[in-house]
C-alpha positions as CSV (number, residue, x, y, z in Angstrom):
1,M,-48.1,-72.2,220.1
2,V,-47.9,-72.9,223.8
3,G,-44.1,-72.6,224.0
4,N,-44.3,-68.9,223.0
5,T,-46.4,-68.2,226.1
6,F,-43.5,-68.8,228.5
7,R,-40.4,-68.7,226.3
8,M,-39.5,-65.0,227.0
9,P,-40.9,-65.0,230.6
10,L,-38.6,-68.0,231.3
11,Y,-35.5,-65.9,230.3
12,Y,-36.5,-63.0,232.5
13,F,-37.5,-65.3,235.3
14,L,-34.1,-67.0,235.2
15,S,-32.3,-63.6,235.1
16,G,-34.2,-62.6,238.3
17,L,-33.5,-65.9,239.8
18,F,-29.8,-65.2,239.7
19,F,-30.0,-61.5,240.4
20,K,-27.3,-60.0,242.8
21,P,-27.3,-56.4,243.9
22,Y,-23.6,-56.4,244.6
23,N,-22.0,-53.5,246.5
24,G,-23.7,-50.3,245.5
25,F,-25.2,-49.1,242.2
26,F,-21.9,-48.2,240.5
27,N,-20.5,-51.7,241.1
28,F,-23.8,-53.3,240.0
29,A,-24.1,-51.1,236.8
30,I,-20.5,-51.8,235.7
31,R,-21.0,-55.6,236.2
32,K,-24.2,-55.6,234.1
33,A,-22.5,-53.5,231.4
34,N,-19.7,-56.0,231.2
35,K,-22.2,-58.9,230.9
36,L,-24.9,-57.3,228.7
37,L,-24.1,-53.9,227.2
38,I,-20.5,-54.7,225.9
39,P,-21.8,-57.9,224.0
40,F,-24.8,-55.9,222.7
41,F,-22.8,-53.0,221.2
42,F,-20.0,-55.2,219.9
43,F,-22.3,-57.6,218.1
44,Y,-24.7,-54.9,217.0
45,F,-21.8,-53.2,215.2
46,C,-20.3,-56.5,213.8
47,T,-23.5,-58.2,212.7
48,G,-25.6,-55.1,212.0
49,V,-23.0,-53.0,210.2
50,I,-19.8,-54.8,209.2
51,V,-21.2,-58.1,208.1
52,P,-24.0,-56.6,206.0
53,F,-21.5,-54.3,204.4
54,I,-19.2,-57.1,203.4
55,L,-22.1,-59.2,202.0
56,Q,-23.3,-56.1,200.1
57,E,-19.8,-55.6,198.6
58,L,-19.6,-59.3,197.6
59,N,-23.1,-59.1,196.1
60,V,-24.3,-61.9,198.4
61,D,-28.1,-61.5,198.9
62,M,-29.1,-63.0,202.3
63,G,-31.9,-60.6,203.0
64,I,-29.7,-58.6,205.3
65,K,-29.6,-54.9,204.7
66,S,-26.6,-52.8,205.6
67,V,-27.0,-49.9,208.0
68,I,-23.7,-48.2,207.5
69,G,-23.0,-44.7,208.9
70,W,-25.7,-42.6,210.5
71,H,-28.3,-45.0,209.4
72,S,-27.1,-47.5,212.0
73,F,-27.8,-45.0,214.8
74,I,-31.3,-44.3,213.3
75,D,-32.1,-48.0,213.1
76,F,-30.8,-48.5,216.6
77,Y,-33.1,-45.7,217.9
78,N,-36.0,-47.0,216.0
79,E,-35.5,-50.6,217.3
80,K,-34.8,-52.1,213.9
81,F,-31.9,-54.5,214.2
82,T,-30.3,-56.6,211.6
83,N,-29.4,-59.1,214.3
84,I,-32.8,-59.1,216.0
85,P,-32.1,-61.3,219.1
86,L,-29.7,-58.6,220.4
87,W,-32.7,-56.6,221.6
88,F,-32.9,-59.0,224.5
89,L,-29.5,-58.0,225.9
90,L,-30.5,-54.3,225.9
91,S,-33.9,-55.0,227.5
92,L,-32.4,-57.3,230.1
93,F,-29.9,-54.5,231.1
94,E,-32.8,-52.1,231.5
95,T,-34.8,-54.6,233.5
96,N,-31.9,-55.1,235.9
97,I,-31.5,-51.3,236.5
98,I,-35.2,-50.7,237.1
99,F,-35.4,-53.7,239.4
100,Y,-32.3,-52.5,241.3
101,F,-33.9,-49.2,242.1
102,C,-37.2,-50.9,243.1
103,L,-35.2,-53.0,245.6
104,I,-33.6,-49.9,247.1
105,F,-37.0,-48.3,247.5
106,I,-38.3,-51.2,249.6
107,E,-35.2,-51.9,251.6
108,K,-36.5,-50.2,254.8
109,Y,-39.6,-52.4,255.0
110,T,-39.9,-55.7,257.0
111,K,-39.6,-59.0,255.2
112,C,-43.3,-59.8,254.6
113,F,-44.2,-56.2,253.8
114,K,-41.1,-56.0,251.5
115,I,-42.2,-59.0,249.4
116,A,-45.8,-57.6,249.1
117,T,-44.6,-54.1,248.2
118,L,-42.1,-55.4,245.7
119,I,-44.7,-57.5,243.9
120,C,-47.2,-54.6,243.9
121,I,-44.8,-52.1,242.6
122,L,-43.4,-54.3,239.8
123,F,-46.8,-55.6,238.7
124,I,-48.1,-52.0,238.5
125,I,-45.0,-51.1,236.4
126,G,-45.6,-54.2,234.3
127,I,-49.3,-53.4,233.7
128,I,-48.5,-49.9,232.7
129,G,-45.9,-51.2,230.2
130,F,-48.5,-53.8,229.0
131,F,-51.2,-51.1,228.3
132,M,-48.7,-48.8,226.8
133,G,-48.2,-51.4,224.0
134,R,-51.9,-51.9,223.8
135,N,-52.4,-48.2,223.2
136,N,-49.5,-47.9,220.8
137,V,-47.4,-45.8,223.2
138,N,-43.8,-46.6,222.5
139,I,-40.7,-45.8,224.6
140,Q,-37.6,-46.2,222.5
141,I,-34.8,-48.8,223.0
142,F,-37.3,-51.3,224.4
143,I,-37.9,-49.6,227.8
144,D,-41.6,-50.2,227.5
145,T,-41.0,-54.0,227.0
146,S,-38.6,-54.0,229.9
147,M,-41.4,-52.5,232.1
148,T,-43.9,-55.1,230.9
149,V,-41.6,-58.1,231.8
150,L,-40.6,-56.8,235.2
151,P,-43.1,-59.1,237.0
152,F,-41.4,-62.2,235.6
153,F,-38.0,-60.9,236.7
154,A,-39.4,-60.1,240.2
155,I,-41.0,-63.6,240.6
156,G,-37.7,-65.2,239.7
157,Y,-35.9,-63.1,242.4
158,I,-38.5,-63.9,245.0
159,F,-38.4,-67.6,244.3
160,R,-34.6,-67.6,244.7
161,K,-34.5,-65.4,247.9
162,Y,-37.6,-66.7,249.7
163,T,-38.0,-70.4,248.6
164,H,-35.8,-73.5,248.2
165,I,-36.7,-74.1,244.5
166,L,-33.1,-74.5,243.5
167,E,-32.2,-76.9,246.2
168,P,-33.5,-80.4,246.9
169,N,-36.5,-80.2,249.1
170,K,-39.5,-82.2,250.4
171,W,-41.8,-80.9,247.6
172,D,-39.6,-82.4,244.9
173,K,-41.4,-85.8,245.1
174,Y,-44.6,-84.1,243.9
175,W,-43.0,-82.8,240.7
176,I,-45.3,-84.7,238.4
177,L,-48.3,-83.1,240.1
178,F,-46.8,-79.6,239.8
179,V,-45.9,-80.2,236.2
180,L,-49.5,-81.3,235.3
181,M,-51.0,-78.3,237.3
182,S,-48.7,-75.6,235.9
183,G,-48.6,-77.1,232.4
184,G,-52.4,-77.4,232.4
185,I,-53.0,-73.8,233.4
186,T,-50.4,-72.6,230.8
187,Y,-52.2,-74.6,228.1
188,L,-55.6,-73.2,229.0
189,L,-54.5,-69.6,229.1
190,S,-52.2,-69.7,226.1
191,G,-53.1,-68.1,222.8
192,G,-52.9,-64.8,221.1
193,N,-50.0,-63.1,219.3
194,L,-47.1,-62.2,221.6
195,M,-44.6,-59.7,220.2
196,Y,-42.1,-58.8,222.9
197,I,-39.8,-56.8,220.7
198,E,-42.8,-54.5,219.8
199,N,-44.4,-54.7,223.3
200,K,-47.7,-55.9,221.7
201,F,-49.7,-58.7,223.2
202,D,-53.0,-60.0,221.9
203,V,-54.1,-61.5,225.2
204,H,-55.7,-60.5,228.4
205,P,-53.0,-59.2,230.9
206,I,-54.0,-61.7,233.6
207,A,-53.7,-64.6,231.2
208,F,-50.4,-63.1,229.9
209,Y,-48.7,-63.0,233.4
210,V,-50.3,-66.1,234.9
211,S,-49.5,-68.3,231.8
212,G,-46.0,-66.9,231.6
213,I,-45.3,-67.7,235.3
214,T,-46.9,-71.2,235.3
215,G,-45.2,-72.2,232.0
216,T,-41.9,-71.1,233.5
217,L,-42.4,-73.1,236.7
218,C,-43.4,-76.1,234.6
219,V,-40.1,-76.0,232.9
220,L,-38.3,-75.6,236.2
221,F,-40.1,-78.6,237.7
222,I,-39.2,-80.7,234.8
223,S,-35.6,-79.5,234.8
224,K,-35.2,-80.5,238.5
225,A,-36.6,-84.0,237.8
226,I,-34.5,-85.0,234.9
227,V,-30.8,-86.0,234.9
228,K,-28.3,-83.3,233.9
229,I,-27.6,-83.5,230.1
230,P,-24.0,-82.4,229.4
231,F,-24.6,-81.0,225.9
232,I,-27.6,-78.9,227.0
233,S,-25.7,-77.7,230.1
234,Y,-22.7,-76.7,227.9
235,I,-25.0,-74.8,225.5
236,G,-26.8,-73.1,228.4
237,R,-23.5,-72.0,230.0
238,Y,-22.5,-70.1,226.9
239,S,-26.0,-69.2,225.8
240,I,-25.0,-65.6,225.1
241,M,-22.7,-66.8,222.3
242,L,-25.7,-68.6,220.7
243,L,-27.9,-65.5,221.2
244,V,-25.6,-63.1,219.4
245,T,-24.6,-65.4,216.5
246,H,-27.3,-67.9,215.7
247,L,-29.4,-65.8,213.4
248,L,-26.5,-65.0,211.1
249,L,-25.2,-68.5,211.3
250,L,-28.6,-70.0,210.4
251,A,-28.8,-67.6,207.4
252,V,-25.4,-68.7,206.1
253,V,-26.0,-72.5,206.6
254,S,-29.5,-72.3,205.2
255,L,-28.2,-70.5,202.1
256,I,-25.7,-73.3,201.5
257,I,-28.0,-76.2,202.3
258,N,-30.9,-75.0,200.2
259,K,-28.6,-75.0,197.2
260,I,-27.7,-78.7,197.9
261,I,-31.0,-80.1,199.2
262,S,-34.3,-79.4,197.5
263,N,-36.6,-81.1,200.0
264,H,-37.7,-78.4,202.4
265,D,-38.0,-80.6,205.5
266,R,-34.7,-82.3,205.0
267,A,-33.0,-78.9,204.4
268,Y,-34.5,-77.5,207.5
269,W,-33.3,-80.3,209.8
270,C,-29.9,-80.4,208.1
271,T,-29.6,-76.6,208.8
272,V,-30.5,-77.0,212.4
273,C,-28.2,-79.9,213.0
274,I,-25.2,-78.3,211.2
275,T,-25.8,-75.0,213.1
276,L,-25.9,-76.8,216.5
277,A,-22.8,-78.9,215.6
278,S,-20.9,-75.9,214.5
279,Y,-21.0,-74.4,218.0
280,S,-18.6,-77.2,219.2
281,I,-16.1,-75.1,217.2
282,I,-17.5,-71.6,217.6
283,I,-17.8,-71.6,221.4
284,P,-14.2,-72.5,222.1
285,L,-13.0,-70.0,219.5
286,M,-15.1,-67.2,221.0
287,K,-13.9,-68.1,224.5
288,R,-10.3,-67.9,223.4
289,F,-10.5,-64.8,221.2
290,L,-13.5,-62.9,222.3
291,P,-13.8,-63.3,226.1
292,F,-14.4,-59.6,226.8
293,V,-17.4,-59.3,224.5
294,T,-19.1,-62.6,225.3
295,A,-19.4,-62.0,229.1
296,Q,-16.5,-64.5,229.9
297,K,-14.2,-61.7,231.2
298,D,-14.8,-58.2,232.4
299,L,-13.7,-55.4,230.2
300,F,-14.3,-52.8,233.0
301,K,-12.9,-53.8,236.3
302,V,-14.7,-53.1,239.6
């Protein structure tokens, strides 16, 4: 599926696009911990330990296994999460930290040499991470994946700092041409099984990085051209709330819907629609009662 080619690269690219080094490493690390690590650990414990335990005690079989006690730490180390999407928060934190130190390393260079050096360093790290997965070399807690995706993060940062991609500019009138070109390249290079959580990619590394970048740019060009859609913007603003809850919510809604609707296609679309609609209630509740663990407020002050 073509979408899988650039879905994860898009997330890392956008994170790099809005990267800020802040004032010193301590300040930077605390801010990233507030936005990424605090939500990760809170929802890892809630959805990976407490909820499975409650379901187990109620004899509700949803295919979710409890990881109570020391088993939760073992599963964490072995990268086996009940709430699988949480891995992205941990990986994104690691990517930010690695990228920060790379920026410090090139700070002394002039502008042109700085860009070239940054791209070279991060693509070297990315290729090392890529071939670690290819050769079954695993670094725990997704550090290997974080290395592999660094080029996407770096390209996002470079586009924000050295181009006008976020602002209206003279090139916007050619957006259809850019969409066709970037979309065409992505389509031609797409294919293969891409497993980011396991850092295994059944594709040539050049095709992997080029298609990830062109697919991401295709989405950005389309986004700049279309009118802002309030619902999509609202969901995007609180995307972390969807990330940490959607898997469990889908499982609950699906369990109920499948008992009511026998037709698979109808049940699927009903599940999707009800899940999306439920966030009109869930997001305000999480903003009100869980602001410190959903990146809305900082738990640790800087």
